[in-house]
C-alpha positions as CSV (number, residue, x, y, z in Angstrom):
1,X,18.2,-28.8,-47.7
2,X,15.8,-25.9,-48.4
3,X,17.3,-22.4,-48.8
4,X,15.2,-19.3,-48.6
5,X,15.9,-16.0,-50.4
6,X,16.9,-13.2,-48.0
7,X,17.1,-9.4,-48.5
8,X,20.7,-9.9,-49.5
9,X,19.7,-12.2,-52.3
10,X,20.2,-9.4,-54.8
11,X,23.5,-7.6,-54.1
12,X,23.8,-3.8,-54.2
13,X,24.6,-4.0,-57.9
14,X,21.2,-4.5,-59.5
15,X,22.5,-3.6,-63.0
16,X,25.2,-6.4,-62.7
17,X,22.6,-8.9,-61.4
18,X,20.3,-8.0,-64.3
19,X,22.9,-9.3,-66.6
20,X,23.4,-12.7,-64.8
21,X,21.5,-15.8,-65.9
22,X,19.6,-17.5,-63.1
23,X,22.2,-20.3,-63.2
24,X,24.8,-17.8,-62.0
25,X,22.7,-15.8,-59.6
26,X,21.4,-18.7,-57.6
27,X,24.8,-20.3,-56.7
28,X,26.4,-16.9,-56.2
29,X,23.8,-16.1,-53.6
30,X,23.8,-19.6,-52.0
31,X,20.4,-20.7,-53.1
32,X,18.7,-22.8,-55.7
33,X,17.3,-21.8,-59.1
34,X,13.9,-23.0,-58.0
35,X,14.0,-20.8,-54.9
36,X,14.8,-17.8,-57.1
37,X,11.8,-18.6,-59.3
38,X,9.6,-19.0,-56.3
39,X,10.9,-15.6,-54.9
40,X,9.9,-14.0,-58.2
41,X,6.4,-15.4,-58.1
42,X,6.0,-14.4,-54.4
43,X,6.8,-10.8,-55.3
44,X,4.3,-10.8,-58.1
45,X,6.6,-11.4,-61.1
46,X,6.0,-14.0,-63.8
47,X,9.6,-15.3,-63.6
48,X,13.3,-14.6,-63.6
49,X,13.3,-12.7,-66.9
50,X,10.8,-10.2,-65.4
51,X,13.0,-9.8,-62.3
52,X,16.0,-9.0,-64.5
53,X,14.0,-6.4,-66.4
54,X,12.9,-4.8,-63.1
55,X,16.4,-4.7,-61.8
56,X,17.7,-3.1,-65.0
57,X,14.9,-0.5,-64.9
58,X,15.7,0.2,-61.2
59,X,19.4,0.6,-62.0
60,X,18.7,3.0,-64.8
61,X,16.3,5.1,-62.6
62,X,18.9,5.3,-59.8
63,X,21.7,6.3,-62.3
64,X,19.5,9.0,-63.8
65,X,18.6,10.7,-60.5
66,X,20.5,14.0,-59.9
67,X,22.7,14.0,-56.8
68,X,21.1,15.4,-53.7
């Protein structure tokens, strides 16, 4: 069975996901670790650690923005 990442592969809590190892994220989102890695490569990242860093940066940026 081949599972594909979807837009909901990363929940609305990027900071929480940034703390998860790939072995937790993949089954939590109903996919395989290999699929998560391929997703990273497809969006131009070198691997899962780089995705975790990007998510952590995004969470920090969102938290630092003043309310509108």
